[in-house]
C-alpha positions as MATLAB code, in Angstrom:
seq = 'MQTSIERALVPLLEPGEQLRAGSAVWMADRREHVPLVFTSRAVYLLALTSQRLLVFDTPRRGRPVLEADLLLAKPHDAFTLRHVSRLLPLLQLRVSMGSRELVMEFRPRDRAAGRAVATALRAAQHRGRDGATPDAAAGASR';
ca = [
       2.189   20.326  -22.889;
       1.533   16.932  -23.877;
       1.838   17.667  -27.779;
       5.219   19.412  -27.108;
       6.295   16.084  -25.437;
       4.875   14.077  -28.223;
       6.757   16.333  -30.712;
      10.153   15.843  -28.945;
       9.636   11.949  -28.809;
       9.330   11.453  -32.345;
      12.952   11.073  -32.965;
      13.537    9.248  -29.740;
      11.151    6.471  -29.827;
      12.312    3.044  -30.623;
      10.315    0.766  -32.902;
       7.050   -0.422  -31.078;
       7.515    2.034  -28.266;
       4.563    4.110  -27.456;
       3.849    7.128  -25.153;
       1.929    6.116  -22.241;
       1.701    9.465  -20.222;
       3.625   12.778  -20.248;
       3.466   15.732  -17.722;
       5.351   18.547  -15.917;
       6.811   17.197  -12.771;
       8.661   18.805   -9.877;
      11.976   17.022   -9.100;
      14.863   16.973   -6.677;
      17.848   14.755   -5.960;
      17.357   13.583   -2.341;
      20.404   14.098   -0.343;
      21.541   12.348    2.849;
      21.011   14.386    6.095;
      19.073   17.086    4.273;
      15.385   17.262    4.893;
      13.282   17.179    2.014;
      11.636   20.453    3.040;
      14.913   22.005    2.484;
      15.718   20.537   -0.843;
      15.186   22.746   -3.900;
      13.076   21.516   -6.716;
      12.894   22.401  -10.483;
      10.144   21.689  -13.065;
      10.976   19.050  -15.653;
       9.008   17.375  -18.455;
       8.450   13.771  -17.970;
       7.520   11.305  -20.547;
       6.692    7.707  -19.738;
       6.599    5.202  -22.635;
       6.042    1.511  -22.875;
       9.820    0.819  -22.345;
      11.439    3.982  -20.830;
      11.352    7.007  -18.544;
      12.471   10.177  -20.098;
      12.928   13.421  -18.593;
      13.538   16.726  -20.368;
      14.587   20.231  -19.281;
      11.793   22.790  -19.289;
      12.393   24.999  -22.336;
      12.251   28.773  -21.812;
       8.923   30.166  -22.624;
       8.139   30.050  -26.341;
      10.734   27.701  -27.383;
       9.549   24.017  -28.137;
      10.951   21.148  -26.349;
      13.771   19.687  -28.449;
      15.817   16.629  -28.331;
      18.742   18.429  -26.966;
      16.772   19.140  -23.827;
      16.762   15.390  -22.848;
      18.214   14.725  -19.466;
      17.465   11.226  -18.558;
      16.178    8.242  -20.781;
      16.200    4.835  -18.998;
      14.421    1.689  -19.099;
      11.892    0.958  -16.380;
      13.927   -1.667  -14.721;
      16.936    1.003  -14.154;
      14.652    2.334  -11.474;
      13.368    1.389   -8.126;
      10.149    2.594   -6.678;
      11.093    3.426   -2.934;
       7.931    5.064   -1.770;
       4.640    6.686   -3.006;
       2.815    9.454   -0.997;
      -0.527   10.346   -1.853;
      -0.956   13.282    0.417;
      -2.695   16.207   -1.068;
      -2.141   18.206   -2.999;
       0.795   16.547   -4.545;
       1.532   12.917   -5.475;
       5.018   12.111   -4.359;
       7.220    9.402   -5.635;
      10.765    8.441   -4.353;
      12.711    6.701   -7.050;
      16.165    5.497   -6.843;
      18.843    4.711   -9.773;
      21.603    3.170   -8.221;
      23.053    5.257   -5.523;
      20.831    8.266   -6.492;
      17.417    8.960   -5.285;
      14.996   11.153   -7.050;
      11.890   12.739   -5.738;
       9.219   13.458   -8.136;
       6.176   15.291   -7.393;
       3.029   15.443   -9.427;
       0.558   18.212   -9.355;
      -3.344   17.441   -8.881;
      -3.747   17.643  -12.655;
      -0.921   15.363  -13.338;
      -1.655   12.612  -10.638;
      -2.665   10.292  -13.497;
       0.755   10.487  -15.144;
       2.242    9.911  -11.556;
       0.079    7.028  -11.016;
       1.206    5.548  -14.474;
       4.739    6.049  -13.618;
       4.456    4.107  -10.378;
       2.410    1.180  -11.965;
       5.032    0.985  -14.828;
       8.026    0.721  -12.095;
       6.246   -1.541   -9.940;
       5.686   -3.942  -13.025;
       9.345   -3.647  -13.882;
      10.404   -4.422  -10.327;
       8.023   -7.629  -10.404;
       9.514   -8.544  -13.746;
      13.000   -8.206  -12.216;
      12.000  -10.316   -9.148;
      10.442  -13.170  -10.951;
      13.577  -13.336  -13.447;
      11.417  -12.545  -16.491;
      12.857  -10.224  -19.152;
      10.483   -7.556  -20.615;
      10.269   -9.417  -23.960;
       9.627  -12.562  -22.354;
       6.846  -11.076  -20.326;
       5.294   -9.596  -23.206;
       5.496  -12.654  -25.235;
       3.781  -14.896  -22.541;
       0.982  -12.196  -22.355;
       0.388  -12.646  -26.341;
];
């Protein structure tokens, strides 16, 4: 899974951008007045880079992940981490983008990728609150 995500990312990465984590993730759009238990989920491939969060549609069996499968590619600061639930067996993240809220659920073997996403989004929120741009924060730490 990781190598197929890496191959799909090669033409998409910006100069200096690096893959931090990649995994399969169950995702659903959170809807008002609909309990989460009744919301349908689908499996997508998620890639976390040093600058962006990318989501790919899951290809049919036997086909590699292609650049055309890219559904979402946004910088970390475009997301707001609303809630993290560590109840077993899944790690659940609730993430908002403007008025849209996504629920991401990571299986036990992919929990490390989920924690990496949560950490990256929290860091972007703190940089946004402090008024520092990602470039300024990177320059200050050098």
